[in-house]
C-alpha positions as MATLAB code, in Angstrom:
seq = 'XXXXXXXXXXXXXXXXXXXXXXXXXXXXXXXXXXXXXXXXXXXXXXXXXXXXXXXXXXXXXXXXXXXXXXXXXXXXXXXXXXXXXXXXXXXXXXXXXXXXXXXXXXXXXXXXXXXXXXXXXXXXXXXXXXXXXXXXXXXXXXXXXXXXXXXXXXXXXXXXXXXXXXXXXXXXXXXXXXXXXXXXXXXXXXXXXXXXXXXXXXXXXXXXXXXXXXXXXXXXXXXXXXXXXXXXXXXXXXXXXXXXXXXXXXXXXXXXXXXXXXXXXXXXXXXXXXXXXXXXXXXXXXXXXXXXXXXXXXXXXXXXXXXXXXXXXXXXXXXXXXXXXXXXXXXXXXXXXXXXXXXXXXXXXXXXXXXXXXXXXXXXXXXXXXXXXXXXXXXXXXXXXXXXX';
ca = [
     -66.441  -63.764    8.120;
     -66.624  -60.002    7.548;
     -66.722  -58.022   10.781;
     -68.674  -54.834   11.195;
     -66.898  -51.750   12.493;
     -69.260  -52.098   15.429;
     -67.567  -55.409   16.351;
     -64.138  -53.838   16.893;
     -62.877  -51.938   19.922;
     -61.937  -48.473   18.671;
     -61.395  -46.461   21.853;
     -58.141  -44.536   21.694;
     -56.987  -46.420   18.599;
     -55.975  -45.072   15.185;
     -58.845  -46.056   12.873;
     -58.172  -45.745    9.132;
     -61.447  -45.510    7.198;
     -61.304  -45.815    3.410;
     -64.234  -43.707    2.217;
     -65.435  -42.827   -1.267;
     -65.382  -39.050   -1.403;
     -64.980  -38.954   -5.190;
     -67.633  -36.254   -5.472;
     -68.325  -33.681   -8.196;
     -66.913  -30.210   -7.618;
     -68.135  -26.907   -9.022;
     -66.387  -23.552   -8.580;
     -64.228  -25.028   -5.827;
     -67.161  -26.409   -3.820;
     -68.773  -29.826   -3.458;
     -71.642  -29.943   -5.976;
     -73.221  -33.166   -4.666;
     -72.448  -34.371   -1.140;
     -74.399  -37.653   -1.320;
     -71.310  -39.841   -0.974;
     -70.061  -37.838    1.992;
     -73.411  -38.156    3.753;
     -73.526  -41.912    3.085;
     -70.249  -42.313    5.001;
     -71.395  -40.305    8.040;
     -72.808  -43.220   10.096;
     -69.409  -44.955   10.100;
     -67.508  -41.730   10.754;
     -69.807  -40.716   13.608;
     -69.570  -44.187   15.134;
     -65.777  -43.996   15.115;
     -65.816  -40.512   16.653;
     -68.300  -41.485   19.388;
     -66.164  -44.581   20.118;
     -63.199  -42.267   20.907;
     -61.170  -43.427   17.915;
     -58.529  -41.297   16.254;
     -60.232  -41.149   12.852;
     -58.072  -41.148    9.715;
     -60.157  -40.839    6.528;
     -58.746  -41.499    3.070;
     -60.170  -41.187   -0.442;
     -59.331  -40.489   -4.046;
     -60.862  -37.699   -6.116;
     -60.923  -37.607   -9.894;
     -58.086  -38.801  -12.100;
     -54.919  -36.851  -11.250;
     -52.822  -39.645  -12.826;
     -50.324  -39.985  -10.020;
     -49.404  -36.300   -9.795;
     -50.344  -33.562   -7.368;
     -53.002  -31.386   -8.998;
     -54.687  -28.561   -7.051;
     -57.998  -29.032   -8.879;
     -58.215  -32.534   -7.395;
     -57.425  -31.540   -3.824;
     -59.787  -32.850   -1.158;
     -59.873  -29.438    0.538;
     -63.497  -28.677   -0.554;
     -64.491  -32.125    0.718;
     -62.823  -31.514    4.082;
     -64.678  -28.215    4.380;
     -68.038  -29.822    3.608;
     -67.352  -32.712    5.989;
     -66.478  -30.196    8.717;
     -69.932  -28.638    8.285;
     -71.699  -31.995    8.344;
     -70.054  -33.374   11.484;
     -69.703  -29.986   13.204;
     -66.097  -30.503   14.220;
     -62.647  -29.720   12.918;
     -61.268  -31.838   10.062;
     -57.539  -31.598    9.465;
     -56.299  -31.959    5.886;
     -52.560  -32.751    5.670;
     -50.637  -31.733    2.549;
     -50.198  -35.389    1.582;
     -51.425  -38.884    2.466;
     -48.019  -40.349    3.407;
     -44.683  -39.012    4.639;
     -43.190  -37.461    7.764;
     -45.733  -34.643    7.939;
     -48.672  -37.050    7.974;
     -47.015  -39.327   10.533;
     -46.470  -36.323   12.841;
     -50.112  -35.211   12.530;
     -51.341  -38.747   13.272;
     -48.971  -39.082   16.240;
     -50.414  -35.878   17.729;
     -54.065  -36.936   17.325;
     -56.323  -37.127   20.366;
     -59.423  -39.280   20.859;
     -62.243  -38.121   18.581;
     -59.957  -36.157   16.266;
     -60.630  -36.424   12.526;
     -58.173  -36.024    9.676;
     -58.802  -36.459    5.971;
     -55.661  -37.437    4.075;
     -54.969  -35.626    0.815;
     -55.931  -37.361   -2.442;
     -54.530  -40.896   -2.524;
     -54.205  -40.792   -6.310;
     -51.659  -37.994   -6.158;
     -49.371  -41.033   -5.913;
     -49.314  -43.473   -8.836;
     -48.444  -46.184   -6.309;
     -52.052  -46.114   -5.049;
     -53.545  -47.562   -8.238;
     -50.497  -49.803   -8.727;
     -51.161  -51.355   -5.295;
     -47.485  -50.758   -4.545;
     -46.309  -52.766   -1.478;
     -44.185  -49.943   -0.027;
     -47.007  -47.400   -0.419;
     -49.412  -49.915    1.167;
     -47.015  -50.289    4.104;
     -46.797  -46.518    4.584;
     -50.605  -46.317    4.781;
     -50.874  -49.353    7.049;
     -48.313  -47.903    9.463;
     -50.666  -44.995   10.149;
     -53.295  -47.141   11.846;
     -54.238  -49.876   14.310;
     -57.579  -50.709   12.677;
     -58.593  -50.687    8.985;
     -62.203  -50.093    7.942;
     -63.391  -50.103    4.331;
     -66.570  -48.117    3.769;
     -65.896  -47.326    0.095;
     -68.070  -49.765   -1.827;
     -67.662  -47.678   -4.983;
     -63.977  -48.670   -5.121;
     -64.327  -52.234   -3.810;
     -63.816  -53.682   -7.301;
     -60.326  -52.133   -7.444;
     -57.272  -53.841   -5.909;
     -55.513  -50.606   -4.963;
     -53.180  -49.895   -2.068;
     -55.890  -48.301    0.081;
     -58.600  -50.826   -0.774;
     -56.644  -54.083   -0.737;
     -52.876  -53.801   -0.265;
     -52.789  -52.092    3.124;
     -55.612  -54.262    4.483;
     -53.286  -57.263    4.194;
     -50.896  -55.556    6.586;
     -53.314  -54.470    9.334;
     -54.225  -57.010   12.006;
     -57.828  -55.907   12.548;
     -60.064  -55.128    9.578;
     -63.781  -54.478    9.242;
     -66.486  -53.174    6.934;
     -68.170  -49.850    7.538;
     -71.936  -49.474    7.709;
     -72.297  -48.328    4.095;
     -70.253  -51.265    2.817;
     -72.388  -53.699    4.808;
     -75.587  -52.050    3.554;
     -74.411  -52.448   -0.054;
     -73.430  -56.097    0.414;
     -76.782  -56.889    2.034;
     -78.948  -55.096   -0.551;
     -77.128  -56.423   -3.623;
     -76.822  -59.861   -2.062;
     -80.626  -59.994   -1.863;
     -80.742  -59.888   -5.650;
     -78.535  -62.951   -5.950;
     -79.897  -65.055   -3.088;
     -83.587  -65.978   -2.985;
     -85.059  -62.701   -4.270;
     -88.798  -62.177   -3.864;
     -90.451  -63.070   -7.170;
     -91.097  -62.056   -9.803;
     -87.741  -60.332  -10.166;
     -87.351  -57.795  -12.981;
     -83.969  -56.544  -14.176;
     -83.876  -53.250  -16.121;
     -80.689  -52.315  -17.947;
     -79.891  -49.277  -20.042;
     -76.972  -47.032  -20.852;
     -74.872  -46.938  -23.976;
     -72.618  -49.990  -23.880;
     -73.425  -53.684  -24.123;
     -69.826  -54.540  -23.197;
     -70.192  -52.898  -19.771;
     -73.189  -55.002  -18.834;
     -73.202  -58.205  -20.873;
     -71.788  -60.325  -18.040;
     -74.399  -58.895  -15.684;
     -77.089  -59.770  -18.223;
     -75.822  -63.342  -18.535;
     -75.471  -63.862  -14.770;
     -78.808  -62.292  -13.825;
     -80.596  -64.407  -16.426;
     -80.200  -67.226  -13.918;
     -81.910  -65.141  -11.221;
     -84.405  -62.883  -13.005;
     -87.901  -63.591  -14.295;
     -87.824  -60.773  -16.881;
     -85.240  -58.497  -18.481;
     -86.156  -55.059  -19.795;
     -83.507  -53.471  -22.024;
     -83.443  -49.793  -22.986;
     -80.907  -47.101  -23.721;
     -78.255  -47.317  -26.397;
     -77.437  -50.924  -25.543;
     -80.875  -52.005  -26.793;
     -79.849  -51.324  -30.400;
     -77.330  -54.176  -30.433;
     -80.154  -56.604  -29.659;
     -82.683  -54.910  -31.948;
     -80.246  -55.134  -34.861;
     -80.000  -58.894  -34.321;
     -83.791  -59.054  -34.487;
     -83.685  -57.218  -37.834;
     -85.206  -54.005  -36.515;
     -84.171  -50.888  -38.446;
     -82.176  -48.680  -36.074;
     -81.190  -45.831  -38.417;
     -78.005  -44.138  -37.281;
     -78.563  -44.981  -33.624;
     -75.566  -45.686  -31.437;
     -74.258  -49.219  -31.785;
     -71.141  -50.391  -30.007;
     -68.746  -52.236  -32.295;
     -67.685  -55.793  -31.578;
     -70.708  -56.731  -29.489;
     -72.666  -58.831  -31.989;
     -71.459  -62.174  -30.628;
     -72.054  -61.344  -26.964;
     -75.493  -59.860  -27.702;
     -76.420  -62.994  -29.661;
     -75.239  -65.132  -26.751;
     -77.607  -63.283  -24.426;
     -80.571  -63.640  -26.804;
     -79.835  -67.342  -27.264;
     -79.712  -67.882  -23.514;
     -83.007  -66.027  -23.064;
     -84.597  -68.257  -25.710;
     -83.284  -71.426  -24.058;
     -84.576  -70.353  -20.663;
     -87.848  -69.022  -22.124;
     -87.036  -65.794  -20.305;
     -88.905  -62.659  -21.432;
     -86.273  -60.353  -22.966;
     -88.216  -57.140  -23.503;
     -86.856  -54.604  -25.999;
     -88.237  -51.197  -27.032;
     -91.041  -51.159  -29.620;
     -90.999  -47.402  -30.273;
     -88.516  -44.583  -29.897;
     -88.079  -40.862  -29.459;
     -85.799  -39.946  -32.360;
     -83.920  -36.972  -33.736;
     -81.234  -36.295  -36.309;
     -78.718  -35.630  -33.530;
     -78.376  -35.481  -29.749;
     -78.430  -31.691  -29.969;
     -81.692  -31.512  -31.876;
     -84.272  -29.344  -30.184;
     -87.068  -31.918  -30.066;
     -87.788  -35.575  -30.616;
     -90.120  -37.424  -32.972;
     -91.841  -40.634  -31.840;
     -91.605  -43.513  -34.341;
     -92.030  -47.296  -34.434;
     -89.286  -47.690  -37.051;
     -86.213  -45.463  -37.099;
     -85.510  -43.832  -40.497;
     -81.942  -44.027  -41.886;
     -81.199  -40.368  -41.103;
     -82.469  -40.477  -37.491;
     -81.218  -41.933  -34.223;
     -83.106  -43.361  -31.274;
     -82.450  -41.214  -28.197;
     -85.116  -42.444  -25.770;
     -87.743  -45.143  -25.450;
     -91.170  -44.167  -26.780;
     -94.584  -44.068  -25.044;
     -95.620  -47.611  -26.081;
     -92.406  -48.979  -24.590;
     -92.911  -46.942  -21.436;
     -96.362  -48.496  -20.981;
     -94.997  -51.989  -21.639;
     -92.175  -51.486  -19.139;
     -94.631  -50.083  -16.585;
     -96.760  -53.253  -16.753;
     -93.765  -55.487  -16.065;
     -92.507  -53.229  -13.265;
     -95.935  -53.021  -11.588;
     -96.087  -56.810  -11.226;
     -92.594  -57.214   -9.751;
     -91.572  -57.999   -6.169;
     -87.849  -57.357   -6.727;
     -86.352  -54.881   -9.215;
     -82.784  -53.994  -10.166;
     -82.143  -51.038  -12.458;
     -78.891  -49.767  -13.919;
     -78.559  -47.358  -16.830;
     -80.814  -44.659  -18.305;
     -83.359  -45.354  -21.041;
     -82.056  -42.560  -23.249;
     -79.977  -39.399  -23.332;
     -81.696  -38.196  -20.182;
     -79.343  -35.211  -19.737;
     -81.252  -33.579  -22.623;
     -84.844  -32.630  -21.792;
     -86.486  -33.954  -25.003;
     -85.002  -37.407  -24.329;
     -85.468  -37.689  -20.564;
     -89.086  -38.893  -20.486;
     -88.419  -42.632  -20.631;
     -85.855  -42.602  -17.848;
     -88.076  -40.469  -15.622;
     -91.070  -42.745  -16.294;
     -89.071  -45.822  -15.264;
     -87.934  -44.042  -12.083;
     -91.533  -43.173  -11.214;
     -92.714  -46.712  -11.976;
     -90.106  -48.170   -9.612;
     -91.157  -45.778   -6.858;
     -94.819  -46.774   -7.328;
     -94.160  -50.529   -7.565;
     -94.071  -51.442   -3.881;
     -91.261  -53.875   -4.736;
     -87.810  -54.178   -3.179;
     -85.971  -51.824   -5.522;
     -82.231  -51.427   -6.050;
     -80.649  -48.754   -8.253;
     -77.162  -49.673   -9.408;
     -75.301  -46.406   -9.076;
     -74.231  -43.780  -11.600;
     -76.701  -42.149  -13.977;
     -79.635  -44.177  -12.674;
     -79.225  -42.673   -9.199;
     -79.009  -39.203  -10.750;
     -82.220  -39.910  -12.668;
     -84.052  -41.028   -9.527;
     -82.883  -37.910   -7.708;
     -84.036  -35.701  -10.590;
     -87.417  -37.422  -10.593;
     -87.733  -36.645   -6.883;
     -88.393  -40.257   -5.865;
     -85.069  -41.253   -4.260;
     -86.764  -41.558   -0.866;
     -89.117  -44.213   -2.249;
     -86.368  -46.521   -3.526;
     -85.225  -49.346   -1.245;
     -81.511  -48.995   -1.980;
     -79.460  -46.527   -4.016;
     -76.059  -48.072   -4.625;
     -73.030  -45.783   -4.350;
     -70.993  -47.889   -6.760;
     -71.874  -48.209  -10.432;
     -68.959  -50.374  -11.591;
     -68.677  -52.124   -8.235;
     -72.376  -53.014   -8.126;
     -72.232  -54.412  -11.664;
     -69.180  -56.577  -10.914;
     -70.833  -57.762   -7.690;
     -73.888  -58.825   -9.704;
     -71.671  -60.544  -12.268;
     -70.756  -62.831   -9.386;
     -67.161  -61.637   -9.281;
     -65.311  -61.469   -5.952;
     -64.482  -57.811   -5.270;
     -60.950  -57.314   -3.900;
     -62.009  -54.636   -1.406;
     -64.588  -56.988    0.096;
     -62.692  -60.263   -0.202;
     -59.762  -58.900    1.846;
     -62.137  -58.194    4.768;
     -63.342  -61.796    4.896;
     -60.879  -63.124    7.478;
];
């Protein structure tokens, strides 16, 4: 059984909290502090429980080497503002210097270890590196759902070596919300998938076909299925090597008599950088589909309006470009208006909901794109499985 951090005595103890502070930076400052704010309930609970709070995260892809541009210093500064107390940032995450800082901690103190991925041993789940991290603490708490699908030293290896382990409040919130989609969801349940790649989501498609009442497919991944249905897709994006898996999904939908709704019109242009889009029902050879069209938007809206449970992952088009953002924004608005239990599966979909200004009307915004998808594939996630003891 997975314990909550609330179930563990923290007073005076060294509490290691794995957080996901992999946030975007701009000009040396945190550009989006959403992930930091999501971790605050667990951090504040540990502080108010008189724990000695040791936070740890990765940032970016420094590839096992110390790189100043991936330092967590801007994160520490933003966290200091949010919790209104000092946050110490050691020069490293292991070593004599860190051990000395931890040994000198008092109740309620907070330190944020420097980027875990400055050491290649973190992603390798190296036993010695795991031991060095584990030796820093008495209690291990994982509140980093976004990394729960990775068996790294800080997410899995060190947890094996600490006697008391628990999930933070964000982790528990993610497990509960995503678990609702897999266990007796309110019906009808509609699954909306977009984004560029079929390969990233095909196993989610296949698994959720056993749970969902309808699938709506947009974005670049729709073209793999449209091609199989002999729809002309022009020079639209089409991932290579996905024909067999896309056919498998269509065949399963046919067997189950499951509505598998694909776009019927498109916003097209000759390139992503074209200044405007042209709406068509059939894509000419010299054009590419870059967003779903107005007929598709209306069709998707009808299915969304009748749903009781909705999961959405992946934009409907190249929503970073204004001429091709309409479909994604329309889906975001439709979810907000649906009255259903709505879950957004991380990444670009969360960004789209924020841009549409409707984030507050969505039931759950997942902090883990890849992790949420693997969870919905039915895979055990290492960072969660290790807490179940």
